[in-house]
DSSP file (Angstrom, degrees, kcal/mol; ACC not computed):
  #  RESIDUE AA STRUCTURE BP1 BP2  ACC     N-H-->O    O-->H-N    N-H-->O    O-->H-N    TCO  KAPPA ALPHA  PHI   PSI    X-CA   Y-CA   Z-CA
    1    1 A M              0   0    0      0, 0.0     2,-0.3     0, 0.0     8,-0.0   0.000 360.0 360.0 360.0 153.5   51.9  -28.4  -25.1
    2    2 A R        -     0   0    0      1,-0.0     8,-1.8     9,-0.0     9,-0.5  -0.642 360.0-125.1 -81.7 135.1   53.0  -25.8  -22.7
    3    3 A E  B     -A    9   0A   0     -2,-0.3     6,-0.2     6,-0.2     2,-0.1  -0.646  27.9-143.2 -76.0 128.3   55.7  -26.5  -20.0
    4    4 A G    >   -     0   0    0      4,-1.7     3,-1.0    -2,-0.4     8,-0.0  -0.267  28.1 -98.6 -83.1 176.9   54.5  -25.8  -16.6
    5    5 A R  T 3  S+     0   0    0      1,-0.3    -1,-0.1     2,-0.1    -2,-0.0   0.818 126.2  44.7 -67.1 -32.9   56.6  -24.3  -13.7
    6    6 A H  T 3  S-     0   0    0      2,-0.1    -1,-0.3     0, 0.0     3,-0.1   0.288 124.3-101.1 -97.8   9.7   57.1  -27.8  -12.3
    7    7 A G  S <  S+     0   0    0     -3,-1.0     2,-0.4     1,-0.3    -2,-0.1   0.581  76.1 143.2  86.7   8.6   57.9  -29.3  -15.6
    8    8 A H    >   -     0   0    0     -5,-0.1    -4,-1.7     1,-0.0     3,-0.9  -0.692  49.5-128.0 -83.9 133.2   54.4  -30.9  -16.0
    9    9 A E  B 3  S+A    3   0A   0     -2,-0.4    -6,-0.2     1,-0.2    -1,-0.0  -0.604  88.9  13.3 -75.4 135.3   53.1  -30.8  -19.6
   10   10 A G  T 3  S+     0   0    0     -8,-1.8     2,-0.4    -2,-0.3    -1,-0.2   0.670  80.0 167.0  78.0  15.1   49.7  -29.3  -20.0
   11   11 A F    <   +     0   0    0     -3,-0.9    -1,-0.2    -9,-0.5     6,-0.1  -0.528   7.5 168.7 -68.6 122.6   49.6  -27.8  -16.6
   12   12 A D     >  -     0   0    0      1,-0.6     4,-0.7    -2,-0.4     3,-0.3  -0.298  59.3 -68.4-126.9  41.2   46.6  -25.3  -16.5
   13   13 A G  H  > S-     0   0    0      1,-0.2     4,-2.0     2,-0.2    -1,-0.6  -0.422  81.2 -43.1  93.1-175.0   46.3  -24.5  -12.8
   14   14 A P  H  4 S+     0   0    0      0, 0.0     4,-0.5     0, 0.0    -1,-0.2   0.828 141.4  37.2 -65.8 -32.7   45.3  -26.7   -9.9
   15   15 A R  H >> S+     0   0    0     -3,-0.3     3,-0.9     2,-0.2     4,-0.9   0.911 115.0  54.1 -87.2 -41.4   42.3  -28.3  -11.7
   16   16 A G  H 3< S+     0   0    0     -4,-0.7     3,-0.4     1,-0.2    -1,-0.2   0.813  98.4  66.2 -54.1 -33.1   44.0  -28.5  -15.1
   17   17 A H  T 3< S+     0   0    0     -4,-2.0    -1,-0.2     1,-0.3    -2,-0.2   0.863 107.5  36.3 -64.8 -33.7   46.8  -30.3  -13.6
   18   18 A Y  T X4 S-     0   0    0     -3,-0.9     3,-1.0    -4,-0.5    -1,-0.3   0.569  96.0-153.8 -96.2  -6.7   44.7  -33.4  -12.7
   19   19 A G  T >X  -     0   0    0     -4,-0.9     4,-0.9    -3,-0.4     3,-0.7  -0.423  65.3 -15.6  70.9-142.1   42.5  -33.3  -15.9
   20   20 A K  H 3> S+     0   0    0      1,-0.2     4,-2.3     2,-0.2    -1,-0.3   0.800 131.3  67.9 -67.5 -28.2   39.1  -34.8  -15.6
   21   21 A R  H <> S+     0   0    0     -3,-1.0     4,-1.8     1,-0.2    -1,-0.2   0.790  97.6  54.7 -67.1 -25.2   39.9  -36.6  -12.5
   22   22 A G  H <> S+     0   0    0     -3,-0.7     4,-2.7    -7,-0.3    -1,-0.2   0.889 106.1  49.6 -66.8 -38.9   40.1  -33.2  -10.7
   23   23 A C  H  X S+     0   0    0     -4,-0.9     4,-2.2     2,-0.2    -2,-0.2   0.927 111.7  49.1 -67.8 -45.7   36.7  -32.3  -11.8
   24   24 A E  H  X S+     0   0    0     -4,-2.3     4,-2.7     1,-0.2    -1,-0.2   0.887 110.9  51.6 -55.0 -42.2   35.4  -35.6  -10.5
   25   25 A H  H  X S+     0   0    0     -4,-1.8     4,-2.7     1,-0.2     5,-0.3   0.968 107.5  50.2 -65.3 -50.2   37.1  -35.1   -7.4
   26   26 A D  H  X S+     0   0    0     -4,-2.7     4,-2.6     1,-0.2    -1,-0.2   0.894 111.2  49.7 -56.2 -40.7   35.7  -31.7   -6.8
   27   27 A E  H  X S+     0   0    0     -4,-2.2     4,-2.8     2,-0.2    -1,-0.2   0.938 112.5  48.0 -65.8 -46.1   32.0  -33.0   -7.5
   28   28 A K  H  X S+     0   0    0     -4,-2.7     4,-2.8     2,-0.2    -2,-0.2   0.926 113.0  47.9 -57.5 -45.3   32.6  -35.8   -5.0
   29   29 A H  H  X S+     0   0    0     -4,-2.7     4,-2.9     2,-0.2    -2,-0.2   0.896 112.5  48.6 -62.3 -48.4   34.0  -33.4   -2.4
   30   30 A K  H  X S+     0   0    0     -4,-2.6     4,-2.4    -5,-0.3     5,-0.2   0.951 112.0  49.1 -61.8 -51.3   31.0  -31.0   -3.0
   31   31 A Q  H  X S+     0   0    0     -4,-2.8     4,-2.3     1,-0.2     5,-0.2   0.921 114.1  45.9 -55.1 -48.1   28.5  -33.9   -2.6
   32   32 A R  H  X S+     0   0    0     -4,-2.8     4,-2.5     1,-0.2    -1,-0.2   0.914 110.8  52.9 -69.1 -36.4   30.2  -35.1    0.6
   33   33 A F  H  X S+     0   0    0     -4,-2.9     4,-2.2     1,-0.2    -2,-0.2   0.926 112.7  44.6 -55.6 -48.3   30.3  -31.5    1.9
   34   34 A Q  H  X S+     0   0    0     -4,-2.4     4,-2.2     2,-0.2    -1,-0.2   0.821 113.3  48.9 -63.9 -37.6   26.6  -31.1    1.3
   35   35 A S  H  X S+     0   0    0     -4,-2.3     4,-2.4    -5,-0.2    -1,-0.2   0.881 112.7  48.8 -74.3 -37.2   25.7  -34.4    2.8
   36   36 A A  H  X S+     0   0    0     -4,-2.5     4,-2.6    -5,-0.2    -2,-0.2   0.895 112.2  50.1 -65.3 -39.4   27.8  -33.6    5.9
   37   37 A Q  H  X S+     0   0    0     -4,-2.2     4,-2.5     2,-0.2    -2,-0.2   0.909 110.8  47.4 -62.5 -45.8   26.2  -30.3    6.1
   38   38 A T  H  X S+     0   0    0     -4,-2.2     4,-2.6     2,-0.2    -2,-0.2   0.898 110.3  52.6 -62.4 -41.0   22.8  -31.9    5.9
   39   39 A F  H  X S+     0   0    0     -4,-2.4     4,-2.4     2,-0.2     5,-0.2   0.966 111.5  46.9 -63.8 -53.2   23.8  -34.5    8.6
   40   40 A R  H  X S+     0   0    0     -4,-2.6     4,-2.7     1,-0.2    -2,-0.2   0.906 111.0  52.3 -60.7 -40.8   24.9  -31.7   11.0
   41   41 A R  H  X S+     0   0    0     -4,-2.5     4,-2.7     2,-0.2    -1,-0.2   0.884 108.4  50.0 -56.2 -42.9   21.7  -29.8   10.3
   42   42 A G  H  X S+     0   0    0     -4,-2.6     4,-2.3     2,-0.2    -2,-0.2   0.936 111.7  47.8 -67.8 -39.6   19.6  -32.8   11.1
   43   43 A R  H  X S+     0   0    0     -4,-2.4     4,-2.4     2,-0.2    -2,-0.2   0.931 111.4  52.4 -62.9 -39.6   21.6  -33.3   14.5
   44   44 A A  H  X S+     0   0    0     -4,-2.7     4,-2.2    -5,-0.2    -2,-0.2   0.949 111.3  45.0 -56.2 -52.4   21.0  -29.6   15.1
   45   45 A V  H  X S+     0   0    0     -4,-2.7     4,-2.0     1,-0.2    -1,-0.2   0.843 111.8  53.5 -61.3 -38.9   17.2  -29.9   14.6
   46   46 A A  H  X S+     0   0    0     -4,-2.3     4,-1.4     2,-0.2    -1,-0.2   0.895 108.9  48.0 -61.5 -45.8   17.2  -33.1   16.7
   47   47 A F  H  X S+     0   0    0     -4,-2.4     4,-2.1     1,-0.2    -2,-0.2   0.878 110.5  53.5 -69.4 -38.0   18.9  -31.3   19.6
   48   48 A L  H  X S+     0   0    0     -4,-2.2     4,-2.1     1,-0.2    -2,-0.2   0.914 107.4  50.8 -63.9 -41.9   16.3  -28.4   19.2
   49   49 A E  H  X S+     0   0    0     -4,-2.0     4,-1.7     1,-0.2    -1,-0.2   0.842 108.9  50.7 -65.5 -32.7   13.5  -30.8   19.5
   50   50 A R  H  X S+     0   0    0     -4,-1.4     4,-2.2     2,-0.2    -1,-0.2   0.864 110.0  49.7 -71.5 -38.0   15.0  -32.3   22.7
   51   51 A L  H  X S+     0   0    0     -4,-2.1     4,-2.4     2,-0.2    -2,-0.2   0.883 108.4  54.3 -64.7 -37.7   15.3  -28.8   24.1
   52   52 A D  H  X S+     0   0    0     -4,-2.1     4,-2.4     2,-0.2    -2,-0.2   0.879 107.4  50.5 -63.8 -40.1   11.6  -28.2   23.1
   53   53 A L  H  X S+     0   0    0     -4,-1.7     4,-2.7     2,-0.2    -2,-0.2   0.943 109.7  49.6 -67.2 -47.3   10.6  -31.3   25.0
   54   54 A K  H  X S+     0   0    0     -4,-2.2     4,-1.8     1,-0.2    -2,-0.2   0.916 110.6  51.9 -57.5 -42.8   12.5  -30.1   28.1
   55   55 A R  H  X S+     0   0    0     -4,-2.4     4,-2.1     1,-0.2    -1,-0.2   0.921 109.4  46.9 -58.4 -47.3   10.7  -26.8   27.7
   56   56 A S  H  X S+     0   0    0     -4,-2.4     4,-2.3     1,-0.2    -1,-0.2   0.877 110.2  55.9 -65.6 -38.7    7.2  -28.3   27.5
   57   57 A T  H  X S+     0   0    0     -4,-2.7     4,-1.9     1,-0.2    -1,-0.2   0.892 107.4  47.3 -55.9 -38.3    8.1  -30.4   30.5
   58   58 A L  H  X S+     0   0    0     -4,-1.8     4,-2.0     2,-0.2    -2,-0.2   0.894 110.5  53.5 -68.0 -40.3    9.0  -27.4   32.6
   59   59 A V  H  X S+     0   0    0     -4,-2.1     4,-1.0     2,-0.2    -1,-0.2   0.864 108.5  47.8 -62.0 -39.4    5.8  -25.8   31.5
   60   60 A Q  H  < S+     0   0    0     -4,-2.3     4,-0.4     1,-0.2    -1,-0.2   0.862 108.9  56.1 -70.5 -34.5    3.7  -28.8   32.6
   61   61 A Q  H >< S+     0   0    0     -4,-1.9     3,-1.0     1,-0.2     6,-0.3   0.852 100.5  58.4 -66.0 -35.3    5.6  -28.7   36.0
   62   62 A L  H 3< S+     0   0    0     -4,-2.0    -1,-0.2     1,-0.2    -2,-0.2   0.872 106.5  48.8 -60.5 -35.2    4.6  -25.1   36.6
   63   63 A D  T 3< S+     0   0    0     -4,-1.0    -1,-0.2    -3,-0.2    -2,-0.2   0.459  93.1  90.8 -81.2  -5.4    1.1  -26.1   36.4
   64   64 A Q    X   -     0   0    0     -3,-1.0     3,-1.1    -4,-0.4     4,-0.1  -0.773  69.1-142.7 -96.8 128.6    1.3  -29.0   38.8
   65   65 A P  G >  S+     0   0    0      0, 0.0     3,-2.1     0, 0.0     4,-0.2   0.818  95.0  68.4 -59.7 -31.9    0.6  -28.4   42.5
   66   66 A E  G 3  S+     0   0    0      1,-0.3     3,-0.4     2,-0.1    -5,-0.1   0.824 101.2  51.7 -63.7 -24.3    3.2  -30.8   43.8
   67   67 A Y  G X  S+     0   0    0     -3,-1.1     3,-2.0    -6,-0.3    -1,-0.3   0.313  74.7 108.5 -89.7  11.1    5.8  -28.4   42.3
   68   68 A E  G X  S+     0   0    0     -3,-2.1     3,-0.9     1,-0.3     4,-0.2   0.778  73.1  58.2 -56.1 -28.8    4.5  -25.2   44.0
   69   69 A S  G 3  S+     0   0    0     -3,-0.4    -1,-0.3     1,-0.2    -2,-0.1   0.588 114.6  36.5 -80.9  -6.7    7.4  -25.0   46.4
   70   70 A I  G <> S+     0   0    0     -3,-2.0     4,-2.0     1,-0.1    -1,-0.2   0.009  78.2 119.5-127.7  30.9    9.8  -24.9   43.6
   71   71 A K  H <> S+     0   0    0     -3,-0.9     4,-2.4     1,-0.2    44,-0.2   0.825  74.6  51.8 -60.5 -43.7    8.0  -22.9   41.2
   72   72 A Q  H  > S+     0   0    0     -4,-0.2     4,-2.3     2,-0.2    -1,-0.2   0.850 108.9  51.7 -63.5 -38.4   10.5  -20.1   41.0
   73   73 A V  H  > S+     0   0    0      2,-0.2     4,-2.7     1,-0.2    -2,-0.2   0.943 111.6  46.1 -64.5 -45.1   13.2  -22.5   40.4
   74   74 A I  H  X S+     0   0    0     -4,-2.0     4,-2.6     1,-0.2    -2,-0.2   0.895 111.0  53.4 -66.8 -38.3   11.3  -24.1   37.5
   75   75 A S  H  X S+     0   0    0     -4,-2.4     4,-2.6     1,-0.2    -1,-0.2   0.918 108.8  48.8 -61.9 -42.3   10.4  -20.7   36.1
   76   76 A G  H  X S+     0   0    0     -4,-2.3     4,-2.3     2,-0.2    -2,-0.2   0.923 111.9  49.4 -61.6 -43.7   14.1  -19.7   36.1
   77   77 A E  H  X S+     0   0    0     -4,-2.7     4,-2.4     1,-0.2    -2,-0.2   0.881 109.5  52.7 -63.8 -36.3   15.0  -23.0   34.3
   78   78 A L  H  X S+     0   0    0     -4,-2.6     4,-2.8     2,-0.2     5,-0.2   0.936 109.3  47.9 -60.6 -49.6   12.2  -22.3   31.8
   79   79 A K  H  X S+     0   0    0     -4,-2.6     4,-2.2     1,-0.2    -2,-0.2   0.913 111.3  51.1 -60.9 -39.4   13.6  -18.8   31.0
   80   80 A A  H  X S+     0   0    0     -4,-2.3     4,-2.5     2,-0.2    -1,-0.2   0.931 111.3  48.0 -64.9 -43.3   17.2  -20.3   30.7
   81   81 A V  H  X S+     0   0    0     -4,-2.4     4,-2.6     2,-0.2    -2,-0.2   0.906 109.6  51.8 -68.7 -39.5   15.9  -23.0   28.2
   82   82 A D  H  X S+     0   0    0     -4,-2.8     4,-2.5     2,-0.2    -1,-0.2   0.930 110.8  49.6 -59.8 -44.2   14.0  -20.4   26.2
   83   83 A S  H  X S+     0   0    0     -4,-2.2     4,-2.6    -5,-0.2    -2,-0.2   0.903 110.7  48.7 -61.7 -41.7   17.2  -18.4   26.0
   84   84 A I  H  X S+     0   0    0     -4,-2.5     4,-2.5     2,-0.2    -1,-0.2   0.903 110.4  52.2 -65.4 -40.3   19.2  -21.4   24.9
   85   85 A I  H  X S+     0   0    0     -4,-2.6     4,-2.6     1,-0.2    -2,-0.2   0.922 111.1  47.4 -65.1 -41.8   16.6  -22.3   22.2
   86   86 A Q  H  X S+     0   0    0     -4,-2.5     4,-2.3     1,-0.2    -1,-0.2   0.925 112.9  45.4 -66.0 -41.3   16.7  -18.8   20.9
   87   87 A E  H  X S+     0   0    0     -4,-2.6     4,-3.2     2,-0.2    -1,-0.2   0.886 113.9  51.9 -69.2 -31.0   20.5  -18.5   20.7
   88   88 A F  H  X S+     0   0    0     -4,-2.5     4,-2.5     2,-0.2     6,-0.2   0.961 109.9  48.1 -64.0 -53.2   20.6  -22.1   19.1
   89   89 A I  H  <>S+     0   0    0     -4,-2.6     5,-2.0     1,-0.2     4,-0.4   0.896 116.5  44.7 -54.5 -46.3   18.1  -21.2   16.4
   90   90 A H  H ><5S+     0   0    0     -4,-2.3     3,-0.8     3,-0.2    -2,-0.2   0.931 114.6  47.7 -65.5 -47.4   20.1  -17.9   15.7
   91   91 A A  H 3<5S+     0   0    0     -4,-3.2    -2,-0.2     1,-0.3    -1,-0.2   0.867 121.4  34.5 -65.0 -36.3   23.5  -19.7   15.7
   92   92 A F  T 3<5S-     0   0    0     -4,-2.5    -1,-0.3    -5,-0.2    -2,-0.2   0.305 106.0-125.1-106.5   8.5   22.5  -22.6   13.5
   93   93 A E  T < 5 +     0   0    0     -3,-0.8     2,-0.6    -4,-0.4    -3,-0.2   0.892  48.0 168.7  50.2  46.3   20.1  -20.3   11.4
   94   94 A L      < +     0   0    0     -5,-2.0    -1,-0.2    -6,-0.2    -2,-0.1  -0.788  15.3 172.3 -89.1 128.4   17.2  -22.7   12.0
   95   95 A R        +     0   0    0     -2,-0.6    -1,-0.1     2,-0.1     2,-0.1   0.668  47.9  88.0-110.8 -23.0   13.8  -21.3   11.0
   96   96 A E  S    S-     0   0    0      1,-0.1     3,-0.1    -7,-0.1    -2,-0.0  -0.394  75.5-118.9 -76.2 156.6   11.5  -24.2   11.4
   97   97 A T        -     0   0    0      4,-0.1     3,-0.1     1,-0.1     7,-0.1  -0.627  43.9 -92.4 -86.8 154.9    9.7  -25.2   14.5
   98   98 A P    >   -     0   0    0      0, 0.0     3,-2.1     0, 0.0    -1,-0.1  -0.240  55.3 -80.7 -64.0 156.3   10.5  -28.6   15.9
   99   99 A A  T 3  S+     0   0    0      1,-0.3     3,-0.1    -3,-0.1    -3,-0.0  -0.253 117.5  20.7 -60.7 137.4    8.4  -31.5   14.9
  100  100 A G  T 3  S+     0   0    0      1,-0.3     2,-0.4    -3,-0.1    -1,-0.3   0.442 102.0 105.8  88.1  -5.8    5.0  -31.7   16.7
  101  101 A S    <   -     0   0    0     -3,-2.1    -1,-0.3     1,-0.1    -4,-0.1  -0.935  42.7-179.0-110.5 131.0    5.2  -28.0   17.8
  102  102 A D        +     0   0    0     -2,-0.4     2,-0.3    -3,-0.1    -1,-0.1   0.506  67.1  59.3-101.7  -6.5    2.9  -25.5   16.1
  103  103 A K  S    S-     0   0    0      4,-0.0     0, 0.0     2,-0.0     0, 0.0  -0.883  76.2-125.9-123.2 151.1    4.2  -22.4   18.0
  104  104 A T    >>  -     0   0    0     -2,-0.3     4,-2.5    -7,-0.1     3,-0.7  -0.507  39.1-101.2 -84.2 161.7    7.6  -20.8   18.4
  105  105 A P  H 3> S+     0   0    0      0, 0.0     4,-1.9     0, 0.0     5,-0.1   0.842 123.5  55.6 -54.6 -32.6    8.9  -20.2   21.9
  106  106 A E  H 3> S+     0   0    0      2,-0.2     4,-1.3     1,-0.2   -24,-0.0   0.859 108.9  47.2 -67.0 -33.9    8.0  -16.6   21.8
  107  107 A E  H <> S+     0   0    0     -3,-0.7     4,-0.6     1,-0.2    -1,-0.2   0.894 110.7  52.7 -76.5 -34.0    4.3  -17.6   21.0
  108  108 A K  H >X S+     0   0    0     -4,-2.5     3,-0.9     1,-0.2     4,-0.7   0.885 102.9  59.2 -61.9 -37.9    4.4  -20.1   23.8
  109  109 A D  H >< S+     0   0    0     -4,-1.9     3,-0.9     1,-0.2    -1,-0.2   0.870 101.1  54.9 -55.4 -42.4    5.6  -17.4   26.2
  110  110 A T  H 3< S+     0   0    0     -4,-1.3    -1,-0.2     1,-0.2    -2,-0.2   0.707 105.6  52.7 -70.9 -17.3    2.6  -15.4   25.6
  111  111 A N  H << S+     0   0    0     -3,-0.9     2,-0.5    -4,-0.6    -1,-0.2   0.602 106.7  54.8 -87.3 -15.4    0.4  -18.2   26.5
  112  112 A H  S << S-     0   0    0     -3,-0.9     2,-0.3    -4,-0.7    -1,-0.1  -0.972  77.3-133.6-131.6 123.3    1.9  -19.0   29.9
  113  113 A E        -     0   0    0     -2,-0.5     2,-0.3    -3,-0.1    -3,-0.1  -0.521  22.6-156.3 -77.9 137.6    2.4  -16.5   32.7
  114  114 A R              0   0    0     -2,-0.3   -42,-0.1     1,-0.1    -1,-0.0  -0.870 360.0 360.0-113.7 146.7    5.8  -16.5   34.4
  115  115 A N              0   0    0     -2,-0.3    -1,-0.1   -44,-0.2   -43,-0.1   0.439 360.0 360.0 -96.0 360.0    6.9  -15.4   37.8
């Protein structure tokens, strides 16, 4: 067997140093990373759904007469939430629409007039 730089017999690089145990470790690490990535994506989608709920609440408030006096404020908040939703979708590369929603925020904008 070949003598390694550190005196380890059979040293064939970082993975060869540990033999099969290194490969198993790599697989476990890969699985853990993928599940963590899936978990984070799930949290991002859940947050996007909460933003969409806030957006739909603001749209409803714009249509209610008791909010007429603050209609401009609500409209501004709606524009801000739409902007946040778009940035969030872009930043986290989310392509799906939130559950229970058949339209994207852009499609919703075309259906509701803003001041």
